[in-house]
C-alpha positions as CSV (number, residue, x, y, z in Angstrom):
1,M,-8.4,-1.9,3.4
2,F,-9.9,0.7,5.8
3,S,-9.4,0.2,9.6
4,I,-12.4,-0.1,11.6
5,R,-12.5,2.7,14.4
6,I,-15.7,3.0,16.5
7,C,-17.0,6.6,17.4
8,T,-15.6,7.5,20.9
9,T,-19.0,9.3,21.6
10,A,-20.7,7.3,24.4
11,G,-23.2,4.6,23.2
12,C,-22.5,5.3,19.6
13,R,-21.2,2.3,17.4
14,R,-20.7,3.9,14.0
15,H,-17.4,4.1,12.3
16,A,-15.0,7.1,13.1
17,V,-14.2,9.0,10.1
18,E,-10.7,9.9,8.9
19,R,-8.6,12.6,10.8
20,S,-11.3,12.3,13.7
21,D,-12.1,10.0,16.9
22,V,-15.8,10.3,16.1
23,C,-18.4,9.4,13.2
24,F,-19.6,11.9,10.9
25,G,-22.7,12.3,12.7
26,H,-21.1,13.4,15.9
27,V,-18.6,15.8,14.2
28,S,-19.0,19.2,16.0
29,D,-18.5,21.6,13.3
30,R,-19.0,19.6,9.9
31,T,-18.5,22.6,7.8
32,A,-15.0,23.3,9.3
33,Y,-14.2,19.4,9.3
34,L,-15.2,19.1,5.4
35,E,-13.0,22.1,4.8
36,D,-10.1,20.6,6.3
37,L,-10.6,17.3,4.7
38,K,-10.7,18.7,1.2
39,S,-7.5,20.8,2.0
40,W,-5.9,17.7,3.1
41,M,-6.9,15.8,0.0
42,A,-6.3,18.3,-2.6
43,P,-2.6,18.2,-3.3
44,Q,-2.9,14.3,-2.8
45,R,-3.4,11.7,-5.9
46,D,-3.4,8.5,-4.2
47,F,-5.6,7.1,-1.3
48,A,-5.6,4.1,0.5
49,G,-7.7,2.9,3.7
50,L,-9.6,6.1,4.1
51,S,-12.7,5.7,6.4
52,L,-15.2,8.5,5.2
53,G,-18.7,7.1,5.7
54,R,-22.0,8.9,5.8
55,Q,-20.4,12.3,4.7
56,V,-21.7,14.9,2.4
57,W,-19.6,15.6,-0.7
58,E,-20.7,18.8,-2.9
59,G,-18.9,20.2,-5.8
60,M,-15.9,18.6,-5.2
61,D,-13.3,18.1,-7.9
62,L,-11.7,14.7,-7.4
63,R,-10.7,13.9,-11.0
64,G,-7.6,11.7,-11.5
65,R,-7.6,10.3,-7.9
66,S,-6.7,6.7,-6.9
67,F,-8.7,5.1,-4.3
68,E,-7.9,1.6,-2.8
69,G,-9.6,-0.2,-0.1
70,C,-11.7,3.0,1.2
71,N,-15.0,3.2,2.9
72,F,-17.4,5.6,1.3
73,M,-20.7,3.8,2.5
74,G,-23.7,6.3,3.0
75,C,-22.2,9.2,1.4
76,R,-24.0,12.0,-0.4
77,W,-22.4,12.9,-3.8
78,E,-23.8,16.0,-5.5
79,N,-22.1,17.7,-8.5
80,V,-19.0,15.8,-7.8
81,Q,-16.4,15.5,-10.7
82,L,-14.6,11.9,-10.6
83,D,-13.6,11.7,-14.2
84,G,-10.4,9.3,-14.7
85,S,-10.3,8.4,-11.1
86,S,-9.7,4.7,-10.2
87,F,-11.5,2.7,-7.4
88,R,-10.1,-0.6,-6.2
89,H,-11.8,-2.6,-3.5
90,C,-14.0,0.4,-2.4
91,F,-17.3,0.4,-0.7
92,L,-19.9,3.1,-1.6
93,D,-22.9,1.1,-0.4
94,F,-26.0,2.9,0.3
95,G,-24.8,6.3,-1.2
96,V,-27.0,9.0,-2.9
97,F,-25.4,10.3,-6.2
98,K,-26.9,13.2,-8.1
99,H,-25.3,15.0,-11.0
100,C,-21.9,13.2,-10.8
101,S,-19.5,12.8,-13.6
102,F,-17.7,9.3,-13.5
103,Q,-16.5,9.3,-17.2
104,K,-13.6,7.1,-17.9
105,T,-13.3,5.9,-14.4
106,S,-12.2,2.2,-13.5
107,F,-13.9,0.4,-10.8
108,L,-12.7,-3.1,-9.8
109,F,-14.2,-5.2,-7.2
110,C,-16.1,-2.3,-5.8
111,S,-19.7,-2.3,-4.1
112,V,-22.3,0.3,-4.8
113,S,-25.3,-1.7,-3.7
114,G,-28.5,-0.3,-2.4
115,A,-27.4,3.1,-3.8
116,R,-29.6,5.7,-5.7
117,M,-28.4,7.7,-8.7
118,E,-29.9,10.4,-10.5
119,S,-28.1,12.1,-13.7
120,C,-25.0,10.6,-13.2
121,D,-22.5,9.9,-16.4
122,W,-20.3,6.8,-16.3
123,K,-19.6,6.9,-20.1
124,G,-16.4,5.2,-21.3
125,S,-15.8,3.2,-17.9
126,D,-14.2,0.0,-16.7
127,L,-16.6,-1.4,-14.3
128,L,-15.5,-4.9,-13.8
129,H,-16.9,-7.3,-11.1
130,V,-18.9,-4.3,-9.6
131,N,-21.9,-4.8,-7.3
132,F,-24.6,-2.3,-8.2
133,N,-27.3,-4.9,-6.7
134,A,-30.5,-2.9,-5.6
135,L,-29.5,0.1,-7.3
136,E,-32.1,2.7,-8.0
137,A,-30.9,4.9,-11.1
138,M,-32.7,7.3,-13.2
139,E,-31.6,9.4,-16.2
140,T,-28.2,7.9,-15.9
141,Q,-25.5,7.0,-18.5
142,F,-23.2,3.7,-18.6
143,S,-22.6,3.9,-22.7
144,E,-19.2,2.8,-23.9
145,S,-18.3,1.1,-20.8
146,D,-16.9,-2.5,-20.1
147,L,-19.4,-4.1,-17.4
148,Y,-17.8,-7.7,-17.5
149,F,-19.2,-9.6,-14.6
150,T,-21.0,-6.7,-13.1
151,R,-24.4,-7.1,-11.1
152,F,-27.4,-5.2,-11.3
153,I,-29.6,-7.9,-9.1
154,G,-32.9,-6.4,-8.0
155,A,-31.9,-3.0,-9.4
156,K,-34.8,-0.5,-10.5
157,L,-33.5,1.3,-13.7
158,N,-35.4,4.2,-15.3
159,Q,-34.1,6.1,-18.4
160,V,-30.7,4.4,-18.3
161,D,-28.4,3.8,-21.3
162,F,-26.0,1.0,-21.8
163,I,-25.4,1.5,-25.3
164,D,-22.2,0.1,-27.1
165,C,-21.3,-1.6,-23.7
166,N,-19.6,-5.1,-23.1
167,L,-22.4,-6.9,-20.9
168,K,-20.7,-10.2,-21.1
169,K,-21.8,-11.9,-17.8
170,T,-23.6,-8.8,-16.8
171,Q,-26.4,-9.9,-14.4
172,F,-29.9,-7.8,-14.4
173,T,-31.7,-10.7,-12.7
174,G,-34.8,-9.8,-10.8
175,S,-34.3,-6.0,-11.9
176,W,-36.9,-3.5,-13.0
177,L,-36.2,-2.0,-16.5
178,Q,-37.8,1.0,-17.7
179,D,-36.7,2.9,-21.0
180,V,-33.3,0.9,-20.7
181,N,-31.4,1.3,-24.1
182,F,-29.1,-1.4,-24.8
183,K,-28.3,-0.5,-28.5
184,Y,-25.1,-1.9,-29.8
185,S,-24.5,-3.9,-27.0
186,N,-24.1,-7.7,-26.7
187,Y,-26.9,-7.9,-24.2
188,E,-27.5,-11.6,-25.4
189,E,-24.3,-12.5,-23.4
190,A,-26.0,-11.0,-20.2
191,E,-28.3,-12.5,-17.6
192,F,-31.8,-11.2,-17.4
193,D,-34.9,-12.5,-15.4
194,V,-37.2,-9.4,-15.1
195,A,-39.2,-8.5,-11.9
196,P,-42.9,-9.0,-12.0
197,G,-44.4,-6.0,-13.8
198,A,-41.0,-4.9,-15.6
199,P,-41.7,-3.5,-19.2
200,G,-39.0,-6.3,-20.5
201,V,-35.8,-6.6,-21.9
202,P,-34.2,-6.8,-25.4
203,S,-35.3,-9.4,-27.5
């Protein structure tokens, strides 16, 4: 699990980021910091215990990487390629994801709660025991994925596809669903309790 180091800037209580003694908000030259970080990460395949909260990740290629016990809370991800990557016990809560590809990724015991997601592709992934609670997602693809015991409690899903998914014990309680497609999925084994005003669930 990532170590908690407090930013050394006077009065700041946020977590210091990897390869620095301050939080991302107090990094003096963010462009130079991110370029250095990318160069450091580029030749590596396996990462454990990284603390990289509140950063901005744009146009990065992180395909086939392995992350364990890492902190990505509050990050902004845009046009990031993560196909074939693996995440274990990682925290991506309150992140913003736009036009990212997570095809055939493996997420186990991770948290992506309170995140916002637009035009992302998780097709063919193993998303087991993942917390997507309070997720706001639109035009996003989860098709052909295993979502066993994953939670979308209190989520707001608009134009999201769960085609041909394993939804056994997947929880959608309290969620708002608009144009959500569950075709060929075992949605009868999922838990639904739609929020007031929600258009409805499969019957």
